[in-house]
N, C-alpha and C positions, 0 to 999 in steps of 0.2 A: 181308802177310796182310790179308784183307778183314775189317773190323770188323763187328759185328752191326748197328750203325747204318748203315754204308755199304751193307751187304747189303739192309737194309730199304728204303733210299732207292732202290736199283737195282730192287727188286721193285715199289715204287710207280711208278717211271718206266715200267717195262715194262707194268704194268697200265694206266696212263693211255694209253700209246701204243697198246696193243692193244684195250682195251675202253672207254676213256674217251671215245672219239669215235664218234659215230654213223656217220661216214664209213667207218670200218673194220669195223663190225659185220658187214656182209654179206660182206666179203672174208674175215674170220676164219671165219665160219660155212661158207662155201664151201670154204675150206682144210681144215677138219675133215672135211667130207663127201668131199672128194677123197682124203684119207688113209684113210678107212674102207674103200674098195673094196667096198662092200656094207654090209649092216646088221650092226652088232655087238650082242651082248648086253651090256647095261650093268648092273652091280651096284654100288650105292652102299653104303658103310658109314660110320658116324660115328666119328670119333676124339673128341677132347675139343672139343666145340662146343656151341653153344646153338641150332642150326638157323638161325642168322642167314645163313649162306651160301646155304642153300636159299631162304630168304625173299627175299634180295637177288636171287638168280637168277630167281625167279618174278616179282618186281615191279619190279626196278630196271633194266630194259633196254628198249630200243626194239624188241625182237623178242620173240616168244612162246617162252619157254624150253622149254616142254613140246613145242611144235611142232618146235623145233630138235632136241631129243632124239629125237623120233619119226622125223625124217628121217635122223638120224645113226645111230640104232640102236634096239634094243628095250629099253625100261626093264624089266628083270626084277625088280629089287628096290631099294627105297629106304625107309629106316626112317621117314622123315617123310611120304612120299606114299603108302605102302602101306596097304591096308585091314586087312591082318593085323598083329598085334602079338604080342610075346612069343615063345612057343615056335613058333607057326604062322609068324611072320616068319622065325625062325631056320631052320625046316624048308624054307621057300621058298629062302632063301639057300643052304642046303646042296644043294638040288636044282640050282641054277644052277652051283655049284662042281662037282658030280658030272658034269654034262653037259660042262663045260669050254668052251673057246672064248668067253671073256667078258672084258670090260674092267672091272677093279675100280677104282672111284673112291672115294678116301678123303676125306671132308669133315671139316675141322677138323684140329687139331694132333695129333701122335702123341707120347704121353708118352715120355720117355727112361728112366724107371724105373717 
């Protein structure tokens, strides 16, 4: 059985392999775009997080993350990047869900209880 420590080490190694090198950034981005077969509707929700993932995505890469998302799909909702907050944000998210055909991206951990 894989221990938690071994699992985290494997995740670290994969992250460094895929995203830690600027040599692979373009290849990874092109792979995502090939998988998309067109523009997807993207809906982000937050799990338990501090918005550090979004901040890292926006500032910690050698490519423009918003430009990448724009090429990959249409950003329909994101709790940290949206102009709407509270009920109006939830209504926007509900409209995305009702239309269907979207990719849900969960940022942060998911509580077990």
